N, C-alpha and C positions, 0 to 999 in steps of 0.2 A: 660308716657302720656304727651303730649304737653300742656303747660299751656297757659292762655291768655297772660301772660307776654312774654312768648317765641315768640308768634305770633307778638305782638306789637313791640318787639325789632327787630326781623328779618325784619319786614315790614319797620321799620324806618331807617334801615341801607341800604346804597347803595347796590343794588342787585349784589352779587359777580359773578353771572353767569346767564344770561337771561334764564328764563324757568326752573331753578333748583327748585325742590320741597323742601319745608321746612322740615327738618328732624333734630331736635335738637341733638339727640343722634349721628347721623352720622357727623354732624357739629363738635360736641365736640371731637369725636374720630379723625376726620381729623386734628383738631387743635393740638391735642396731638401728632399725628404722625409727623406733620410738626415741632413741638417744639423739638421733639427728634433730628431731623436732624440739627436744628439750634443750640441747646445747644451742640451737639457733635462737630459741626464745630467751634463754637465761644466761648464755655464755658458759664458759668452763667453770668459773668461780661460783656462779649462781645456780647452776644445774644441780638437781637433787636426785640421787638414786631412787629415793622413795617415789618421786614423780614419774621416773622412767618405769618403775615397777607397776605403778598404777596405770600408765598408758598401755602397758602390755598385759595387764591383768595377771601378772606373775609376782615373784617375790624378790626382795633384795638379795636373799640367799642365792637364788638362781642366777641373778645377774653377776654376783661375785664369783659364782662357780665358773661361769663362762669367761669372765673378763678380769677377775682378780681385784680390780679397783676402778674407781670413776675415771682416773687419769688414763688407765689402759683402754677403757671403753672409748674415751674421747679420741685417743690415738687411732683406734680402729675405725672410728667414724671418719677421721681425716683420710685414712688409707682407702676406705670405701669410696668416698666422694672423689678423691683424686684418681682412684682406680677406674671409676666409671667414665670419666672424661678421657683418660689416657687409652683405655681399651676401645672406646668408640673412635678416637682419633686413628688408632691403628687399623681400623676397618675402612678408612677413607680411600685407601689404595692410591695414594698420591703418586706412587711410582709408575702407574700405568697411564697417567694423564699427562698431556703436554704441560710444561712448567707454568704457563700463565693460568691454565684451567685448574691446576693443582693448588696454586696459591689462592685462587678465588674460592675454591671449595673449602680450604682450611679456614679462610677468613669468615665465610658464611656459616660454617659449622660452629666456630667459636662464638660468633655473635648469637646464633640461635641457642646454643647450649647455655650460655650465661643468662640469656633472657628467660629461658624456661626453667632454669635451676637456681632460683634465688637462694636456696639453702646452701649451695656450694659457695656462692659469693659471700654469704654471711659467715660461714664457718672459716673461710680464708681470712676475712676481716678479723674475726675473733682470734685466730691463730697469730696474726700479726700483732695484735695487742699484747700477746704473750711472747713476742719477739721470736716467733718460729721455733720455740723450744721443743715442741713435740714433733715437728717436721724433722728437726735435726736428729731425732732419735729413730727415724723411720727410713732405713735404707731402701725399702720397697718403693716409697714415693719418689725418691731420687732416681732409682733405677728405671721406673716406669716413665719418668719424665725425659730420660735420655733418648727414648725411642722416638718421640716426636721431634726432638732436636736433630736426630740422625736423619729422619725422613725429610725434614725441612732443609737440612744442609745438602742432601743429595739433590733435592729439587732445585735449590739455588745454583748448584754447580752445573746441573743440566741446562738451566736457563742461561748461565754465562756462556757455555759452549755454543748454544744455539743463537747467541747474540740478542736475546730478548730481555736479559737482566743485566744491570750494572755489575761490575766486578767488586769482589771483596766484602759483600754484605755477610755479616755473621748471623748464623741461625738463631742464636740466643737473643740477639738484638731485635731481629724481625719478630720473633715470638713475643717479646715484650711489647713491641709496637702494636701488634695485633691485639694482644690481651688487654693492653691499657685502656683502649677505647671501649671495648666490649665489656670489660669489668666495671669501669667507672660509671657507665650509664645505668648499671644495675645497683652498684654499691651506694651511689649518691643520688639515686632517682628521686627520693623524697625532697631533699634540700634543693636540688637543681630544679625540679619541677616547680617548687614553690617560689623560689627566688626569681626565676625567669618566666614563670607562668607558661610553662609548656607541658603538655600531657605526653609523657614518654611512652605511655601504653597505647596511645592512638596508633592504629594499624598503619596509617599513611606516614606518620612521623617515624615509626619503627622501620618501615620499608625504606624511607629516605636515608635514615642513618645506616642501615645495612648496606645500601648501595654506596654511600659516601665512604665508609671505612674500607670497603673493598676497592673502590676506585683510588683512594688515597694510597693504599699499600702498593697497588700495581703501578701507580705513577711514580712512587718512590723507587721502585725496583727498575724502572725503565732505564736503559743505557743512556 
């Protein structure tokens, strides 16, 4: 619900676009989307609030009203991008699939998500440059990430009981194994492609890699 303060602030700022209706939620989301692009392009240190304001045709004052600071805006970008993947993972319904099919679905989803969401990969790389300081300050990212570990652990334990998975595999280790290949081929695509003269965007190569990582994970889990 729009507050009186929202109305006063929006009215006091130079109108970003003549005739645009006030919509705080839409404005906030638009700022977040623009911030993703700016942080991906410039990193946390190089990103400018002025540039984000220009991308959204709004004002620095409006951005600070919603997010207080550039650092807080960056933290919310992290929470948004991690939230997107975690919320989608929760819709995979791994618990209703046989263990082998559930793991294959998760592997293929992770591969496709990273391939289609380069911004997510870039932001994670940027955050690691900053030693994960902003992730450390976000309980929501940690909480959301526990859900996929729980679903993965339940799948592994079901697979053990059915005799289709080896015993003792830890969910966090398997999650890292899956993520490592899917993440690396996106984060290092330019250097890897140039050094080894391989076109990672080629549909046939992409399909081959997708099948390879899925097969590798399932072979690892075999009893």
